[in-house]
HTML snippet that shows the backbone in 3Dmol.js (N, CA, C, O; Angstrom):
<script src="https://3Dmol.org/build/3Dmol-min.js"></script>
<div id="view" style="width:600px;height:400px;position:relative"></div>
<script>
const pdb = `
ATOM      1  N   MET A   1     129.175  92.467 114.899  1.00  0.00           N
ATOM      2  CA  MET A   1     129.286  93.957 114.482  1.00  0.00           C
ATOM      3  C   MET A   1     129.116  94.349 115.629  1.00  0.00           C
ATOM      4  O   MET A   1     128.158  93.800 116.175  1.00  0.00           O
ATOM      5  N   SER A   2     129.916  95.446 116.540  1.00  0.00           N
ATOM      6  CA  SER A   2     129.556  96.158 117.381  1.00  0.00           C
ATOM      7  C   SER A   2     129.412  97.707 117.327  1.00  0.00           C
ATOM      8  O   SER A   2     130.116  98.192 118.213  1.00  0.00           O
ATOM      9  N   PRO A   3     128.922  98.419 116.792  1.00  0.00           N
ATOM     10  CA  PRO A   3     129.075 100.028 116.356  1.00  0.00           C
ATOM     11  C   PRO A   3     129.329 100.508 117.634  1.00  0.00           C
ATOM     12  O   PRO A   3     128.691 100.088 118.599  1.00  0.00           O
ATOM     13  N   THR A   4     130.806 101.933 117.805  1.00  0.00           N
ATOM     14  CA  THR A   4     130.731 102.637 119.134  1.00  0.00           C
ATOM     15  C   THR A   4     129.585 103.855 118.890  1.00  0.00           C
ATOM     16  O   THR A   4     129.882 104.542 117.913  1.00  0.00           O
ATOM     17  N   ILE A   5     128.712 104.146 119.365  1.00  0.00           N
ATOM     18  CA  ILE A   5     128.287 105.175 119.943  1.00  0.00           C
ATOM     19  C   ILE A   5     129.102 106.761 119.973  1.00  0.00           C
ATOM     20  O   ILE A   5     128.994 107.639 119.118  1.00  0.00           O
ATOM     21  N   PHE A   6     129.643 106.786 120.795  1.00  0.00           N
ATOM     22  CA  PHE A   6     130.153 107.537 121.121  1.00  0.00           C
ATOM     23  C   PHE A   6     131.698 107.358 122.932  1.00  0.00           C
ATOM     24  O   PHE A   6     131.090 107.232 123.995  1.00  0.00           O
ATOM     25  N   ARG A   7     132.751 107.361 123.041  1.00  0.00           N
ATOM     26  CA  ARG A   7     133.594 107.315 124.156  1.00  0.00           C
ATOM     27  C   ARG A   7     133.624 108.844 124.732  1.00  0.00           C
ATOM     28  O   ARG A   7     133.806 109.873 124.081  1.00  0.00           O
ATOM     29  N   GLU A   8     133.406 108.715 126.069  1.00  0.00           N
ATOM     30  CA  GLU A   8     134.001 109.553 127.328  1.00  0.00           C
ATOM     31  C   GLU A   8     134.222 108.935 128.545  1.00  0.00           C
ATOM     32  O   GLU A   8     133.456 108.110 129.045  1.00  0.00           O
ATOM     33  N   ARG A   9     135.464 109.399 129.123  1.00  0.00           N
ATOM     34  CA  ARG A   9     135.774 109.260 130.184  1.00  0.00           C
ATOM     35  C   ARG A   9     136.377 108.192 130.175  1.00  0.00           C
ATOM     36  O   ARG A   9     136.562 107.945 131.367  1.00  0.00           O
ATOM     37  N   GLY A  10     136.767 107.464 129.632  1.00  0.00           N
ATOM     38  CA  GLY A  10     137.382 106.203 129.081  1.00  0.00           C
ATOM     39  C   GLY A  10     136.191 104.878 128.980  1.00  0.00           C
ATOM     40  O   GLY A  10     136.685 103.752 129.037  1.00  0.00           O
ATOM     41  N   TYR A  11     134.887 104.953 128.857  1.00  0.00           N
ATOM     42  CA  TYR A  11     134.133 104.612 128.907  1.00  0.00           C
ATOM     43  C   TYR A  11     133.966 104.609 127.189  1.00  0.00           C
ATOM     44  O   TYR A  11     134.329 105.648 126.637  1.00  0.00           O
ATOM     45  N   ARG A  12     133.391 103.403 126.235  1.00  0.00           N
ATOM     46  CA  ARG A  12     132.689 103.115 125.379  1.00  0.00           C
ATOM     47  C   ARG A  12     131.148 102.586 125.438  1.00  0.00           C
ATOM     48  O   ARG A  12     130.706 101.591 126.013  1.00  0.00           O
ATOM     49  N   PHE A  13     130.525 103.493 124.721  1.00  0.00           N
ATOM     50  CA  PHE A  13     128.945 102.654 124.527  1.00  0.00           C
ATOM     51  C   PHE A  13     128.884 102.920 123.466  1.00  0.00           C
ATOM     52  O   PHE A  13     129.238 103.918 122.838  1.00  0.00           O
ATOM     53  N   TYR A  14     128.110 101.420 123.024  1.00  0.00           N
ATOM     54  CA  TYR A  14     128.299 100.650 121.874  1.00  0.00           C
ATOM     55  C   TYR A  14     127.179  99.869 122.107  1.00  0.00           C
ATOM     56  O   TYR A  14     126.700  99.665 123.223  1.00  0.00           O
ATOM     57  N   PHE A  15     126.421  99.078 120.219  1.00  0.00           N
ATOM     58  CA  PHE A  15     125.178  98.066 120.405  1.00  0.00           C
ATOM     59  C   PHE A  15     125.941  97.021 120.084  1.00  0.00           C
ATOM     60  O   PHE A  15     126.898  97.302 119.362  1.00  0.00           O
ATOM     61  N   PHE A  16     125.758  95.321 120.551  1.00  0.00           N
ATOM     62  CA  PHE A  16     125.115  94.824 119.661  1.00  0.00           C
ATOM     63  C   PHE A  16     124.610  94.429 118.497  1.00  0.00           C
ATOM     64  O   PHE A  16     123.413  94.147 118.562  1.00  0.00           O
ATOM     65  N   SER A  17     125.105  94.313 117.463  1.00  0.00           N
ATOM     66  CA  SER A  17     124.147  94.423 116.311  1.00  0.00           C
ATOM     67  C   SER A  17     122.907  93.215 115.962  1.00  0.00           C
ATOM     68  O   SER A  17     121.928  93.394 115.239  1.00  0.00           O
ATOM     69  N   ARG A  18     123.311  91.820 116.784  1.00  0.00           N
ATOM     70  CA  ARG A  18     122.314  91.117 116.599  1.00  0.00           C
ATOM     71  C   ARG A  18     121.711  90.271 117.968  1.00  0.00           C
ATOM     72  O   ARG A  18     121.595  89.053 118.105  1.00  0.00           O
ATOM     73  N   GLU A  19     121.425  91.200 118.779  1.00  0.00           N
ATOM     74  CA  GLU A  19     120.486  91.377 120.198  1.00  0.00           C
ATOM     75  C   GLU A  19     119.099  91.174 120.381  1.00  0.00           C
ATOM     76  O   GLU A  19     118.300  91.059 119.451  1.00  0.00           O
ATOM     77  N   GLU A  20     118.767  91.123 121.780  1.00  0.00           N
ATOM     78  CA  GLU A  20     117.460  91.901 121.632  1.00  0.00           C
ATOM     79  C   GLU A  20     116.679  92.620 120.897  1.00  0.00           C
ATOM     80  O   GLU A  20     117.312  93.042 119.930  1.00  0.00           O
ATOM     81  N   SER A  21     115.344  93.041 120.899  1.00  0.00           N
ATOM     82  CA  SER A  21     115.234  94.210 120.465  1.00  0.00           C
ATOM     83  C   SER A  21     114.952  95.236 121.418  1.00  0.00           C
ATOM     84  O   SER A  21     115.305  96.353 121.040  1.00  0.00           O
ATOM     85  N   ARG A  22     114.314  95.169 122.763  1.00  0.00           N
ATOM     86  CA  ARG A  22     114.807  96.016 123.606  1.00  0.00           C
ATOM     87  C   ARG A  22     115.500  97.022 123.194  1.00  0.00           C
ATOM     88  O   ARG A  22     116.425  96.661 122.466  1.00  0.00           O
ATOM     89  N   MET A  23     115.414  98.495 123.413  1.00  0.00           N
ATOM     90  CA  MET A  23     116.311  99.185 122.840  1.00  0.00           C
ATOM     91  C   MET A  23     117.372  99.526 124.301  1.00  0.00           C
ATOM     92  O   MET A  23     116.833  99.599 125.405  1.00  0.00           O
ATOM     93  N   HIS A  24     118.866  99.713 124.156  1.00  0.00           N
ATOM     94  CA  HIS A  24     119.188  99.491 125.341  1.00  0.00           C
ATOM     95  C   HIS A  24     121.088  99.846 124.835  1.00  0.00           C
ATOM     96  O   HIS A  24     121.475  99.855 123.667  1.00  0.00           O
ATOM     97  N   VAL A  25     121.943 100.088 126.008  1.00  0.00           N
ATOM     98  CA  VAL A  25     123.509 100.530 125.148  1.00  0.00           C
ATOM     99  C   VAL A  25     123.960  99.438 126.081  1.00  0.00           C
ATOM    100  O   VAL A  25     123.399  98.952 127.063  1.00  0.00           O
ATOM    101  N   HIS A  26     125.193  99.165 125.482  1.00  0.00           N
ATOM    102  CA  HIS A  26     126.480  98.676 126.450  1.00  0.00           C
ATOM    103  C   HIS A  26     127.673  99.528 127.103  1.00  0.00           C
ATOM    104  O   HIS A  26     127.521 100.728 126.876  1.00  0.00           O
ATOM    105  N   ILE A  27     128.543  99.300 127.672  1.00  0.00           N
ATOM    106  CA  ILE A  27     128.931 100.360 128.391  1.00  0.00           C
ATOM    107  C   ILE A  27     130.433  99.618 128.396  1.00  0.00           C
ATOM    108  O   ILE A  27     130.294  98.425 128.668  1.00  0.00           O
ATOM    109  N   GLN A  28     131.456  99.892 128.231  1.00  0.00           N
ATOM    110  CA  GLN A  28     133.303  99.004 128.291  1.00  0.00           C
ATOM    111  C   GLN A  28     133.778  99.944 129.039  1.00  0.00           C
ATOM    112  O   GLN A  28     133.573 101.141 128.843  1.00  0.00           O
ATOM    113  N   HIS A  29     134.460  99.463 129.964  1.00  0.00           N
ATOM    114  CA  HIS A  29     135.721 100.056 130.460  1.00  0.00           C
ATOM    115  C   HIS A  29     137.172  99.459 131.073  1.00  0.00           C
ATOM    116  O   HIS A  29     137.625  98.409 130.616  1.00  0.00           O
ATOM    117  N   SER A  30     137.668  99.983 131.829  1.00  0.00           N
ATOM    118  CA  SER A  30     138.776  98.680 132.010  1.00  0.00           C
ATOM    119  C   SER A  30     138.677  98.069 132.979  1.00  0.00           C
ATOM    120  O   SER A  30     139.449  97.156 133.268  1.00  0.00           O
ATOM    121  N   ALA A  31     137.351  98.575 133.949  1.00  0.00           N
ATOM    122  CA  ALA A  31     137.462  97.870 134.874  1.00  0.00           C
ATOM    123  C   ALA A  31     136.302  97.073 135.161  1.00  0.00           C
ATOM    124  O   ALA A  31     136.023  96.415 136.164  1.00  0.00           O
ATOM    125  N   GLY A  32     135.547  97.299 133.856  1.00  0.00           N
ATOM    126  CA  GLY A  32     134.559  96.262 133.443  1.00  0.00           C
ATOM    127  C   GLY A  32     133.348  96.648 132.379  1.00  0.00           C
ATOM    128  O   GLY A  32     133.450  97.567 131.566  1.00  0.00           O
ATOM    129  N   GLU A  33     132.167  95.783 132.520  1.00  0.00           N
ATOM    130  CA  GLU A  33     131.346  96.278 131.672  1.00  0.00           C
ATOM    131  C   GLU A  33     129.894  96.439 131.944  1.00  0.00           C
ATOM    132  O   GLU A  33     129.725  95.815 132.991  1.00  0.00           O
ATOM    133  N   ALA A  34     128.653  96.981 131.538  1.00  0.00           N
ATOM    134  CA  ALA A  34     127.302  96.913 131.737  1.00  0.00           C
ATOM    135  C   ALA A  34     126.917  97.290 130.918  1.00  0.00           C
ATOM    136  O   ALA A  34     127.598  97.772 130.012  1.00  0.00           O
ATOM    137  N   LYS A  35     125.583  97.208 130.922  1.00  0.00           N
ATOM    138  CA  LYS A  35     124.367  97.583 129.901  1.00  0.00           C
ATOM    139  C   LYS A  35     123.048  97.784 130.654  1.00  0.00           C
ATOM    140  O   LYS A  35     122.648  97.125 131.614  1.00  0.00           O
ATOM    141  N   PHE A  36     122.232  99.170 129.833  1.00  0.00           N
ATOM    142  CA  PHE A  36     121.263 100.120 130.593  1.00  0.00           C
ATOM    143  C   PHE A  36     120.554  99.838 129.484  1.00  0.00           C
ATOM    144  O   PHE A  36     120.876 100.211 128.356  1.00  0.00           O
ATOM    145  N   TRP A  37     119.146  98.888 129.878  1.00  0.00           N
ATOM    146  CA  TRP A  37     117.841  99.709 129.293  1.00  0.00           C
ATOM    147  C   TRP A  37     117.593 100.785 128.827  1.00  0.00           C
ATOM    148  O   TRP A  37     118.347 101.527 129.456  1.00  0.00           O
ATOM    149  N   LEU A  38     116.883 101.558 127.948  1.00  0.00           N
ATOM    150  CA  LEU A  38     116.896 102.464 127.632  1.00  0.00           C
ATOM    151  C   LEU A  38     115.079 103.249 127.343  1.00  0.00           C
ATOM    152  O   LEU A  38     114.639 104.322 126.930  1.00  0.00           O
ATOM    153  N   GLU A  39     114.413 101.715 127.945  1.00  0.00           N
ATOM    154  CA  GLU A  39     112.773 102.208 127.759  1.00  0.00           C
ATOM    155  C   GLU A  39     112.369 100.617 128.682  1.00  0.00           C
ATOM    156  O   GLU A  39     112.923  99.528 128.834  1.00  0.00           O
ATOM    157  N   PRO A  40     111.089 101.273 129.137  1.00  0.00           N
ATOM    158  CA  PRO A  40     110.790 102.588 129.288  1.00  0.00           C
ATOM    159  C   PRO A  40     110.670 103.301 130.137  1.00  0.00           C
ATOM    160  O   PRO A  40     109.815 104.130 130.446  1.00  0.00           O
ATOM    161  N   VAL A  41     112.322 102.694 130.889  1.00  0.00           N
ATOM    162  CA  VAL A  41     112.951 104.372 131.461  1.00  0.00           C
ATOM    163  C   VAL A  41     114.620 103.874 131.478  1.00  0.00           C
ATOM    164  O   VAL A  41     114.930 102.683 131.466  1.00  0.00           O
ATOM    165  N   ILE A  42     115.283 104.614 131.496  1.00  0.00           N
ATOM    166  CA  ILE A  42     116.895 104.092 131.720  1.00  0.00           C
ATOM    167  C   ILE A  42     117.091 103.206 132.997  1.00  0.00           C
ATOM    168  O   ILE A  42     116.574 103.501 134.074  1.00  0.00           O
ATOM    169  N   GLU A  43     117.962 101.974 132.778  1.00  0.00           N
ATOM    170  CA  GLU A  43     118.005 101.472 133.981  1.00  0.00           C
ATOM    171  C   GLU A  43     118.955 100.756 134.232  1.00  0.00           C
ATOM    172  O   GLU A  43     119.286 100.568 133.061  1.00  0.00           O
ATOM    173  N   LEU A  44     119.863 100.048 134.950  1.00  0.00           N
ATOM    174  CA  LEU A  44     120.915  99.234 134.796  1.00  0.00           C
ATOM    175  C   LEU A  44     120.434  97.723 134.813  1.00  0.00           C
ATOM    176  O   LEU A  44     120.011  97.142 135.813  1.00  0.00           O
ATOM    177  N   ALA A  45     120.577  97.135 133.435  1.00  0.00           N
ATOM    178  CA  ALA A  45     120.261  95.612 133.143  1.00  0.00           C
ATOM    179  C   ALA A  45     121.154  94.753 133.278  1.00  0.00           C
ATOM    180  O   ALA A  45     120.835  93.639 133.691  1.00  0.00           O
ATOM    181  N   GLN A  46     122.087  94.959 133.060  1.00  0.00           N
ATOM    182  CA  GLN A  46     123.571  93.953 133.914  1.00  0.00           C
ATOM    183  C   GLN A  46     124.789  94.864 133.837  1.00  0.00           C
ATOM    184  O   GLN A  46     125.111  95.640 132.938  1.00  0.00           O
ATOM    185  N   ASN A  47     125.456  94.557 135.121  1.00  0.00           N
ATOM    186  CA  ASN A  47     126.579  94.709 135.677  1.00  0.00           C
ATOM    187  C   ASN A  47     128.306  93.554 135.778  1.00  0.00           C
ATOM    188  O   ASN A  47     128.535  92.654 136.587  1.00  0.00           O
ATOM    189  N   PHE A  48     128.953  93.921 134.966  1.00  0.00           N
ATOM    190  CA  PHE A  48     129.949  92.943 135.661  1.00  0.00           C
ATOM    191  C   PHE A  48     131.396  94.111 135.586  1.00  0.00           C
ATOM    192  O   PHE A  48     131.899  94.726 134.646  1.00  0.00           O
ATOM    193  N   GLY A  49     131.690  94.038 136.918  1.00  0.00           N
ATOM    194  CA  GLY A  49     132.641  94.198 137.711  1.00  0.00           C
ATOM    195  C   GLY A  49     132.734  95.642 137.628  1.00  0.00           C
ATOM    196  O   GLY A  49     133.936  95.875 137.751  1.00  0.00           O
ATOM    197  N   LEU A  50     131.936  97.045 137.446  1.00  0.00           N
ATOM    198  CA  LEU A  50     131.694  98.273 137.443  1.00  0.00           C
ATOM    199  C   LEU A  50     131.379  98.659 138.948  1.00  0.00           C
ATOM    200  O   LEU A  50     130.458  98.020 139.456  1.00  0.00           O
ATOM    201  N   SER A  51     132.097  99.745 139.849  1.00  0.00           N
ATOM    202  CA  SER A  51     131.701  99.903 141.566  1.00  0.00           C
ATOM    203  C   SER A  51     130.016 100.372 140.890  1.00  0.00           C
ATOM    204  O   SER A  51     129.337 100.390 139.864  1.00  0.00           O
ATOM    205  N   ALA A  52     130.021 100.712 142.383  1.00  0.00           N
ATOM    206  CA  ALA A  52     128.461 101.855 142.678  1.00  0.00           C
ATOM    207  C   ALA A  52     128.959 103.524 142.024  1.00  0.00           C
ATOM    208  O   ALA A  52     128.117 104.108 141.343  1.00  0.00           O
ATOM    209  N   GLN A  53     129.973 104.036 142.208  1.00  0.00           N
ATOM    210  CA  GLN A  53     130.445 105.097 141.867  1.00  0.00           C
ATOM    211  C   GLN A  53     130.699 105.019 140.153  1.00  0.00           C
ATOM    212  O   GLN A  53     130.248 105.933 139.462  1.00  0.00           O
ATOM    213  N   GLU A  54     131.402 103.944 139.552  1.00  0.00           N
ATOM    214  CA  GLU A  54     130.967 103.983 137.707  1.00  0.00           C
ATOM    215  C   GLU A  54     130.042 103.882 137.538  1.00  0.00           C
ATOM    216  O   GLU A  54     129.723 104.795 136.776  1.00  0.00           O
ATOM    217  N   LEU A  55     128.759 102.946 137.893  1.00  0.00           N
ATOM    218  CA  LEU A  55     127.558 102.686 137.459  1.00  0.00           C
ATOM    219  C   LEU A  55     126.741 104.534 137.493  1.00  0.00           C
ATOM    220  O   LEU A  55     125.835 105.034 136.827  1.00  0.00           O
ATOM    221  N   LYS A  56     127.488 104.987 138.436  1.00  0.00           N
ATOM    222  CA  LYS A  56     126.441 106.538 138.617  1.00  0.00           C
ATOM    223  C   LYS A  56     126.978 107.077 137.547  1.00  0.00           C
ATOM    224  O   LYS A  56     126.170 107.471 136.707  1.00  0.00           O
ATOM    225  N   THR A  57     128.258 107.235 137.287  1.00  0.00           N
ATOM    226  CA  THR A  57     128.755 107.605 136.356  1.00  0.00           C
ATOM    227  C   THR A  57     128.443 107.405 134.770  1.00  0.00           C
ATOM    228  O   THR A  57     128.595 108.085 133.755  1.00  0.00           O
ATOM    229  N   VAL A  58     127.916 106.092 135.091  1.00  0.00           N
ATOM    230  CA  VAL A  58     127.798 105.779 133.506  1.00  0.00           C
ATOM    231  C   VAL A  58     125.842 106.156 133.306  1.00  0.00           C
ATOM    232  O   VAL A  58     125.367 106.707 132.313  1.00  0.00           O
ATOM    233  N   GLU A  59     125.128 105.736 134.375  1.00  0.00           N
ATOM    234  CA  GLU A  59     123.976 106.338 134.327  1.00  0.00           C
ATOM    235  C   GLU A  59     123.650 107.739 133.989  1.00  0.00           C
ATOM    236  O   GLU A  59     122.847 108.293 133.238  1.00  0.00           O
ATOM    237  N   LEU A  60     124.708 108.163 134.946  1.00  0.00           N
ATOM    238  CA  LEU A  60     124.861 110.084 133.965  1.00  0.00           C
ATOM    239  C   LEU A  60     124.742 110.134 132.944  1.00  0.00           C
ATOM    240  O   LEU A  60     123.778 110.513 132.279  1.00  0.00           O
ATOM    241  N   LEU A  61     125.831 109.711 132.615  1.00  0.00           N
ATOM    242  CA  LEU A  61     125.810 109.850 130.589  1.00  0.00           C
ATOM    243  C   LEU A  61     124.860 109.106 129.974  1.00  0.00           C
ATOM    244  O   LEU A  61     124.322 109.941 129.247  1.00  0.00           O
ATOM    245  N   VAL A  62     124.302 108.067 129.793  1.00  0.00           N
ATOM    246  CA  VAL A  62     123.360 107.685 129.667  1.00  0.00           C
ATOM    247  C   VAL A  62     122.294 108.714 129.415  1.00  0.00           C
ATOM    248  O   VAL A  62     122.013 109.077 128.273  1.00  0.00           O
ATOM    249  N   LYS A  63     121.678 109.199 130.539  1.00  0.00           N
ATOM    250  CA  LYS A  63     121.021 110.095 130.650  1.00  0.00           C
ATOM    251  C   LYS A  63     121.288 111.245 129.537  1.00  0.00           C
ATOM    252  O   LYS A  63     120.496 111.333 128.599  1.00  0.00           O
ATOM    253  N   SER A  64     122.235 111.999 129.617  1.00  0.00           N
ATOM    254  CA  SER A  64     122.856 113.272 128.878  1.00  0.00           C
ATOM    255  C   SER A  64     123.166 112.237 127.716  1.00  0.00           C
ATOM    256  O   SER A  64     123.997 113.132 127.561  1.00  0.00           O
ATOM    257  N   HIS A  65     123.287 111.599 127.073  1.00  0.00           N
ATOM    258  CA  HIS A  65     123.545 110.982 125.932  1.00  0.00           C
ATOM    259  C   HIS A  65     122.172 110.838 125.327  1.00  0.00           C
ATOM    260  O   HIS A  65     121.998 110.994 124.118  1.00  0.00           O
ATOM    261  N   LYS A  66     121.235 110.554 126.126  1.00  0.00           N
ATOM    262  CA  LYS A  66     119.912 109.352 125.768  1.00  0.00           C
ATOM    263  C   LYS A  66     119.708 109.996 123.935  1.00  0.00           C
ATOM    264  O   LYS A  66     119.362 109.079 123.189  1.00  0.00           O
ATOM    265  N   LEU A  67     119.837 111.023 123.399  1.00  0.00           N
ATOM    266  CA  LEU A  67     118.841 111.517 122.373  1.00  0.00           C
ATOM    267  C   LEU A  67     120.159 110.948 121.230  1.00  0.00           C
ATOM    268  O   LEU A  67     119.880 110.311 120.214  1.00  0.00           O
ATOM    269  N   GLU A  68     121.433 111.274 121.575  1.00  0.00           N
ATOM    270  CA  GLU A  68     122.193 110.567 120.380  1.00  0.00           C
ATOM    271  C   GLU A  68     121.907 108.923 120.771  1.00  0.00           C
ATOM    272  O   GLU A  68     121.586 108.207 119.822  1.00  0.00           O
ATOM    273  N   ILE A  69     122.000 108.350 122.009  1.00  0.00           N
ATOM    274  CA  ILE A  69     122.053 107.158 121.653  1.00  0.00           C
ATOM    275  C   ILE A  69     120.554 106.336 121.028  1.00  0.00           C
ATOM    276  O   ILE A  69     120.383 105.127 120.869  1.00  0.00           O
ATOM    277  N   THR A  70     119.705 107.343 120.790  1.00  0.00           N
ATOM    278  CA  THR A  70     118.222 106.856 120.569  1.00  0.00           C
ATOM    279  C   THR A  70     118.256 106.975 119.598  1.00  0.00           C
ATOM    280  O   THR A  70     117.955 105.929 119.022  1.00  0.00           O
ATOM    281  N   ASN A  71     118.699 108.521 118.345  1.00  0.00           N
ATOM    282  CA  ASN A  71     119.005 108.133 117.453  1.00  0.00           C
ATOM    283  C   ASN A  71     120.230 107.254 116.301  1.00  0.00           C
ATOM    284  O   ASN A  71     120.116 106.891 115.130  1.00  0.00           O
ATOM    285  N   ALA A  72     121.302 107.162 117.240  1.00  0.00           N
ATOM    286  CA  ALA A  72     122.111 105.833 116.536  1.00  0.00           C
ATOM    287  C   ALA A  72     121.285 104.666 116.589  1.00  0.00           C
ATOM    288  O   ALA A  72     121.354 103.766 115.752  1.00  0.00           O
ATOM    289  N   TRP A  73     120.533 104.674 117.528  1.00  0.00           N
ATOM    290  CA  TRP A  73     119.858 103.359 117.548  1.00  0.00           C
ATOM    291  C   TRP A  73     119.266 102.743 116.373  1.00  0.00           C
ATOM    292  O   TRP A  73     119.623 101.659 115.913  1.00  0.00           O
ATOM    293  N   HIS A  74     118.186 103.611 115.830  1.00  0.00           N
ATOM    294  CA  HIS A  74     117.067 103.838 114.726  1.00  0.00           C
ATOM    295  C   HIS A  74     118.004 103.843 113.468  1.00  0.00           C
ATOM    296  O   HIS A  74     117.539 103.874 112.329  1.00  0.00           O
ATOM    297  N   LYS A  75     118.615 103.829 113.588  1.00  0.00           N
ATOM    298  CA  LYS A  75     119.933 104.631 112.565  1.00  0.00           C
ATOM    299  C   LYS A  75     120.468 103.452 112.402  1.00  0.00           C
ATOM    300  O   LYS A  75     120.371 103.063 111.238  1.00  0.00           O
ATOM    301  N   HIS A  76     121.037 102.672 113.170  1.00  0.00           N
ATOM    302  CA  HIS A  76     121.676 101.471 112.879  1.00  0.00           C
ATOM    303  C   HIS A  76     120.735 100.320 113.118  1.00  0.00           C
ATOM    304  O   HIS A  76     121.053  99.611 112.164  1.00  0.00           O
ATOM    305  N   PHE A  77     119.895  99.732 113.681  1.00  0.00           N
ATOM    306  CA  PHE A  77     118.875  99.470 113.815  1.00  0.00           C
ATOM    307  C   PHE A  77     117.593  99.756 112.658  1.00  0.00           C
ATOM    308  O   PHE A  77     116.434  99.801 113.070  1.00  0.00           O
ATOM    309  N   VAL A  78     117.808  99.887 111.630  1.00  0.00           N
ATOM    310  CA  VAL A  78     116.434 100.387 110.811  1.00  0.00           C
ATOM    311  C   VAL A  78     115.859  98.905 110.432  1.00  0.00           C
ATOM    312  O   VAL A  78     116.252  97.760 110.207  1.00  0.00           O
ATOM    313  N   SER A  79     114.260  99.957 110.537  1.00  0.00           N
ATOM    314  CA  SER A  79     113.278  98.468 110.529  1.00  0.00           C
ATOM    315  C   SER A  79     112.724  98.067 108.986  1.00  0.00           C
ATOM    316  O   SER A  79     112.031  97.063 108.821  1.00  0.00           O
TER     317      SER A  79
END
`;
const viewer = $3Dmol.createViewer("view");
viewer.addModel(pdb, "pdb");
viewer.setStyle({}, {cartoon: {color: "spectrum"}});
viewer.zoomTo();
viewer.render();
</script>
């Protein structure tokens, strides 16, 4: 299961239900995919096909939606 948190500017932000416990978010776009760590700081974990400009856009979106993503993480991954 991979619930969508939100969509913006052609990007889909989502989680994989059974993956590592470190807080992160996956991003999907027609041009490629990426994964960003949310802790201890927001940083790129993986990139598959997104350009430097697209990664910058995605990082800004992750930063501006961090609270929403974090809340969705805690709701989805109830301990």
